TIZARO-413977 format. One line per field, with one value per residue: residue number from 1; residue in one letter; chain; z, y, x of N, C-alpha, C in turn. Coordinates in steps of 0.001 Angstrom, whole numbers, plus 500000, padded with zeros to 6 digits. Atoms other than C-alpha are relative to their C-alpha. Example, Ala and Ser with C-alpha at 12.3 -4.5 7.8 and 13.67 -1.06 7.14 Angstrom:
# residues 2
pos (1  2) .
code (A  S) .
unit (A  A) .
nZ (500000  499940) .
nY (498810  498810) .
nX (500890  499180) .
caZ (507800  507140) .
caY (495500  498940) .
caX (512300  513670) .
cZ (500000  500730) .
cY (501200  501090) .
cX (500900  499230) .
# end
This chain:
# residues 83
pos (1  2  3  4  5  6  7  8  9  10  11  12  13  14  15  16  17  18  19  20  21  22  23  24  25  26  27  28  29  30  31  32  33  34  35  36  37  38  39  40  41  42  43  44  45  46  47  48  49  50  51  52  53  54  55  56  57  58  59  60  61  62  63  64  65  66  67  68  69  70  71  72  73  74  75  76  77  78  79  80  81  82  83) .
code (G  V  T  E  G  Y  N  G  T  I  F  A  Y  G  Q  T  G  S  G  K  S  F  T  M  Q  G  I  V  D  P  S  T  Q  K  G  I  I  P  R  A  F  E  H  I  F  E  S  V  Q  C  A  E  N  A  K  F  L  V  R  A  S  Y  L  E  I  Y  N  E  D  I  R  D  L  L  G  A  D  T  K  Q  K  L  E) .
unit (A  A  A  A  A  A  A  A  A  A  A  A  A  A  A  A  A  A  A  A  A  A  A  A  A  A  A  A  A  A  A  A  A  A  A  A  A  A  A  A  A  A  A  A  A  A  A  A  A  A  A  A  A  A  A  A  A  A  A  A  A  A  A  A  A  A  A  A  A  A  A  A  A  A  A  A  A  A  A  A  A  A  A) .
nZ (501244  499888  500138  501419  500711  500084  498919  499086  499164  498947  499790  498887  500087  499084  499032  498886  498889  500450  499873  501146  499533  499359  501059  500782  499187  498950  498899  500179  499091  500582  501447  500674  500130  500977  501057  501388  500413  499603  500615  501406  500043  499710  501168  501109  499760  500020  501412  500578  499440  500552  501466  500597  501323  500203  499249  499600  499484  499174  499654  499248  499544  499002  500102  499357  500624  499008  500313  501252  499791  500145  499209  500136  498643  499894  500207  498812  499291  500324  499918  501213  501030  501346  501018) .
nY (499363  498768  500319  500269  498738  499476  499112  500615  499096  500568  498989  500332  499167  500407  499037  499611  500944  501376  500780  499820  499658  501179  500968  499523  499796  501005  499664  500687  501131  501150  499910  500524  498888  499024  499723  500254  499173  500572  501319  499781  499475  501115  500881  499311  499824  501335  500367  499159  500448  501318  499947  499890  499372  499162  498755  499686  498690  500179  498735  500224  498845  500372  498900  500104  499225  499916  498856  499438  499396  500969  499660  500896  500415  500139  498667  499278  499474  500914  499266  499212  500604  499965  499511) .
nX (499756  499216  498577  499776  500082  501359  500407  500952  500774  500840  501016  500894  501189  501053  500494  499148  500038  500205  498766  499100  498647  499423  499714  498863  498806  499884  499094  498722  499849  499316  499814  501194  500941  499514  500959  499638  498864  498709  499818  499657  498632  499094  499966  499341  498568  499377  499882  498951  498722  499659  499917  498675  499959  501184  500055  501364  500358  501200  500632  501238  500771  500998  500942  501301  501068  501066  500864  499501  498682  498919  498815  498849  499660  498547  499428  499512  501163  501108  501267  500144  500836  499450  500932) .
caZ (175237  176639  176732  173019  172123  172471  174487  177545  179556  182849  183342  186642  186572  189176  191924  194668  197463  195313  195777  192630  194483  196580  193505  191650  194518  197270  200324  200509  203498  203270  199703  198881  199145  196467  193781  190014  189607  191765  190372  186782  187465  189000  185984  183451  185104  185670  181957  180987  183268  181766  178125  175998  172921  173422  174514  176350  176991  179853  180222  182703  183467  186315  185662  187582  185824  188302  187583  184112  185605  184735  187145  186735  189913  189109  188492  190865  191782  191923  192619  189312  186651  183129  180043) .
caY (043402  046539  044757  044048  047729  048215  051075  050048  051765  050897  052760  052742  054054  054050  055822  057723  055322  052201  051175  052493  054008  050901  048676  050847  051608  049105  049012  047938  045620  042881  042404  040520  043899  045667  047316  047113  049979  048552  045059  046346  048346  045290  043175  045769  046458  042746  042177  045092  043815  040316  041438  041026  043089  045458  049051  050238  053620  053446  056392  056618  059090  059043  061215  061878  062998  064229  066525  067162  068430  066644  066586  065078  063074  062684  066417  068890  070410  067703  070329  072133  071446  070584  072189) .
caX (455197  456849  460214  459782  459352  455611  454143  452188  449482  447898  444639  442740  439193  436474  434626  436413  437332  437082  440746  442452  445429  445952  445753  448267  450693  449980  452230  455872  455651  454518  455689  452485  450695  452776  450707  450835  453357  456175  455588  455707  458896  460557  459631  460769  464126  464828  464170  466436  469200  469072  468943  472030  472919  469997  469516  466438  464870  462403  460031  457202  454456  451995  448959  445781  442611  440021  437065  438497  441789  445041  448002  451471  452078  455804  456336  457963  454588  451912  449228  449856  447245  448386  446854) .
cZ (500108  499871  498559  499161  499857  501167  500875  500840  501034  500391  501118  500001  501013  500966  501039  501125  499592  500011  498852  500453  500649  498963  499222  500823  501016  501170  499877  500845  500548  498475  499215  499761  499048  498897  498610  499593  500469  499397  498528  499866  500274  498771  498845  500228  500130  498558  499314  500452  499382  498489  499538  498620  499712  500845  500283  500425  500750  500388  500711  500300  500934  500097  500771  499233  500975  499730  498795  500157  499927  500800  499785  501402  500183  499843  501309  500845  499616  500078  498724  498951  498645  499027  499077) .
cY (501246  499729  499645  501259  500590  500933  499278  501054  499194  501106  499534  500997  499497  501106  500334  498987  498551  499159  500138  500258  498803  498951  500408  500055  498890  500510  499110  498738  499609  500094  499446  501108  501091  500158  499711  500779  499409  498620  500133  500519  498896  499107  500644  500081  498672  499544  500782  499511  498678  500013  500165  500626  500823  501261  500305  501455  499803  501382  499683  501329  499472  501178  499705  500894  499969  501273  500779  500792  498895  500494  498938  499641  499720  501342  500633  500521  499158  500673  500798  499249  500139  500520  498867) .
cX (500871  501494  500347  499808  498616  499732  498983  499309  499252  499037  499084  498842  498980  499622  501061  499833  499847  501276  500980  501431  500669  500372  501241  501285  500223  500820  501238  500096  498643  500026  498811  498968  500503  498963  500554  501247  501327  500260  500411  501425  501017  500155  500773  501507  500744  500205  501108  501370  500457  500213  501444  499867  498745  500131  498538  499906  498692  499498  498695  499330  498918  499043  498724  499039  498832  499211  500514  501301  501042  501194  501063  500479  501492  500707  500426  498850  498785  498644  499727  499202  500689  498948  499596) .
# end
């Protein structure tokens, strides 16, 4: 649906050490161990590349909420807490 103009969210929730980071990020090699984020980016950008007569704006955020603190993991300072 995101390639049709709908917003999309992937939300990982669970106990510390339960595998959320691995599920989201995975590892690059072997490619069968890639996580949801790289797979989603590949799909989105392949769809954008194949589209004709359409313009796309792709925006992404990667946030961590831990102990009621929010951090932007794509920001310049990933240790800085957001308000």
